N, C-alpha and C positions, 0 to 999 in steps of 0.2 A: 525373485527367482534366484539371484546370485548371492543373497545375504549370507546363507550358510557357508558357501564356498569361501568367502572372504572373512567370515567371523564377525559380521555386522549384527548389531542389535536391531537395526532397521536400515532402510535405504538412506544413504548419506546425502543424496542430491535430490531435493524436492522440486517439482515443477510448480506446485501451488505455494502460496504465501504461508509460511509457518512461523508464527511469532515465537514459538518455543524453541526455535532452532536458528537464532539470529547469528550473523557474522558481525562482530563488533568493529566494522570499519569506521574510520574517522567520520566520514560523511554521514553514515547512518546514525551514529551516536549523536552527531551534531544536529541532524534533522529531528531526532526524537527530543533532544533538549529544547530546540526551538518550539516544537509543538507544545511540550509541557509548559514552557514559560508562557506562551500565548494564552493557554487555557487557564493556568493558575493565576495569572495576572489580569485575567478577564479583559483581553485586548480586542475581542470581537472577531473579526475575520482573519483567518490564517490560510495561507496558500502553500501547498506542497506539490511540486511538479517533478517530472522526470520521464525519460523515455520508457517505453514498454519493457518490463523485465528488470528495471533497475532497483526494485525493492520498495517502492512507495507503499504498496498495500501491506507489506510486512511491517514497516515502520508504523503505519496507522493502526494495525491490529495490536502491535506491541504497546502503543500509547493507550489504547482502550483497556488493556490489561493492567497497566501501571498507574492509571489515574487514581488518586486517593478518594476515599469516601469523605464527604458526600458529593460526588459528581455523577449526575445522571446523564446518560448518553443515548443518542439515536444514531444508528448506523444505516445509511442509505446506500445500497449496493446497486440499485437500478435507477439511474438518473433519467431514463427516458419517460419522464412524467411531466404532465402539465402542472401549472401552479397549484391548482386545487388538489390534485393527486399527491403532489409533493407535501403539502400541508398535512394531508390525511396520513401519509406514511410517517411523517415526523411525529405527529400526535400519537399514532398507534405504537411506535417504538418507545416513546417516553412513558406512555401509560403502562405499557407492558413491563417496563422496568419497575415502576411504582407498584404494580400489582404483584410482581414476583416478590418484592421486598415486604409487602404488606399482606400477602397471601389472600388477596381478594380478587374477584372476577373483573376482567376488563370491561369498562363501560362501553356502551354503544357509541360509535364515533358520529359526530355531526356530518351531514351530507353537504351543507352549504359552506362556501368559502368564508363568509363572515362569521358563522358559528365556529368554524375551525379555528379562526384567528382568536376569537374570544376565549375558547377552551385552552389554547396554547398560552395566551397571556395569563390566564388564571393560574395555570400550572407553573409558569415562570415566576410569578409573584409569590406563589406558595413556597417554591423552592428557595427563593431569595430570603423570605421571612424566616425560613428554617436554617439559613446559613449555607445553603447548598449552591451548586453550580450546575449548569446545563450545557451540554456539548452536542452539536449536530455535526457528524462527519459524513461527507458525501464522497464516495469513490467514483472514479471515471467522470469527474465533474465537467470535463470538456464536452460531454454529451448533453449537458443541461441546456434547455432552450433559454433564450434571452428573457422571456417573461418569467420563467422559473427562477433564474438568477436574480432578477429584479424583485421577485417576491421574497427571496431570502434577505435581500438588502432591507426591504420594508419590515421584515420580521425582526431584524436586528435593532429596529427603532424602539423595541420594547425594552426600556431601561429605566433605572432610577436616576436621581440627580447625581449620584455618587459612583455608580457602577453599571456595567453592562450585564444584563441578566442572561444573555445567550452568547455562546462562543460557537462560531461556524468554521469548520475546517473543510476546505475544498482541496481534494486530492485528484490530480489529473495529469495528462500529458502536456508537453510544452505548448501545444496549440491553445490550451486554456489561457496561458499568459498572453499569447498573441491576440486572442479574442478580447481579453480585458484591455489590452493596450490600444486596440484599433477600432473597436465597436463603439460608436457614440452612445448607443443605448446603455452601455455598461460603464460609462465614465464615472457615475456616482458610486457604483460598487467598487471600482478600481481605487478610488480615493479612501475607501473604508478599510482596505487591507492593511493590517498592522505589521504582519510578518510574512515574508516570502522566503522560501528555500527550495532550491533545485538540486536534486540528487543526480550526480554525474556517474558515468561508468567507473569501475575500478581501474586503477592504474596497474602497470605490469607487475609491480612488487606485490600488490594486494591480491592479484589473481592466484599466485602461488600460495599465499597465506590463507586465502579463502578455501582453496581445495584441501589444504592440510587441516584446517579447522573443521570442515565438514566430515572428513574421514575420522579425525580423532574423537568426534562426538559419538560415533557409533561403533568404533572398532573395539572388539573384545580381545583381539590378538594383535599380531604385527600388521600394520596397515599395508595395503597394496602400494607398490611403488610407481608413481608417475615420474617418468624420466624427465630430465630438464628439457630435452627436445620436445617431449609431449606437452609440457606446460607452455613452452614457447608457442606451439601450434594452437593450443587452447586460447592463449592470449590473443593471438593473431585472428583466429576465426571468430571468437566471441566479442572482440573489441571491448572486453571488460564488462560485458553485460551479464549479471549474475544468472539470469534465466537461461541464457545461451550456454554459459559455463555448466550449469546443471544438466542441460540436455546432452551436451557433448560428453561430460564425464559419465553420465548414466549409460549412454550407449557404449562408451569405451570399456566400462566395467563389465558390461554384458559380453563384449567381444573377448575380454580377458577370461571370463568364465567359460565361454564356448571353447577357447583354445587352451584351457587349463593353465593359465598364466596369471601370476600375481604381479607381474610387471606390465604396466601400461605404457606402450611406446608410441613413437610418432606415427607409425603406420596405422595403429588402432584409432588415433585421433583423426587422421585423414579419412579413414573409413566412416567414423562416427559423423564427421562433418558432412559427408555425402548424404548420409541418412537424415540428419537433422535438417540440412538445407532442402532436401526433397520434401520433407513434411512441414517445413516452417515458412518463413516469409518469402515473398516472391523475389526473383532475381532482379539485380540492378546492373549498372554498368561497371561494378567493381570487378576486380580480377576473379576468374572463375573459381579459384581455390578459397576465396574468402566468403565468410558467412555474413549475412545481413543481420542487423540488430532487429 
């Protein structure tokens, strides 16, 4: 709505994860480097955690784009699956990748758990023989059941004497770490995790840099001005959470458009905070002017 008014090529603040629009914060770069290292060194299980809106999915999608050939991937976005359904989803994704590359039709998937495991093992061995690598990335992994997590651990047992044939990346909220640390059923899986990385919110200096980065990526003329007071309020309200920053800035730019102003001031951010808070997370005992992450 406001893109033409500000001279934007597109909206600068995205609510959904956009790997083509990354902010190169130290943490996000480091998280990506850890994931790449774990995959390319064939370390098996990798754990990436962070609060909602901190950029986990963006980092994961960026990884999938940057992994070199020949790395075959399966991306599981719906973790509410039992163990058999999870195996079927993994095999479907892996076969789809192979079929796209080979321009052949996808074969019919087995219906039984044992047959699914045999099919996956054959695929992993074939990839290993060809010098390839296979990655399963599961988003929102905190929602996986204990049996499904245990099935992933058993799946990782498929390996040669020299290398792991399957790399599994679990991306989830901090409660995933808590589950792994406290659930006796998951103790064996916990010991398999080779790399752990937690993405934390941006600090105050990074919030300002983040906003400037997003504006510069899309601005075809002079960028709208966020006053220093406005940025301070954004930092306070968002607590450094990129998704909350995006929501606040998007609403504030809309307010600037409505008032025919290219300057985004503190009052606009306060008004945006009321709108975002009304449509966002539930209230807590925090001060009434503060947003929840």
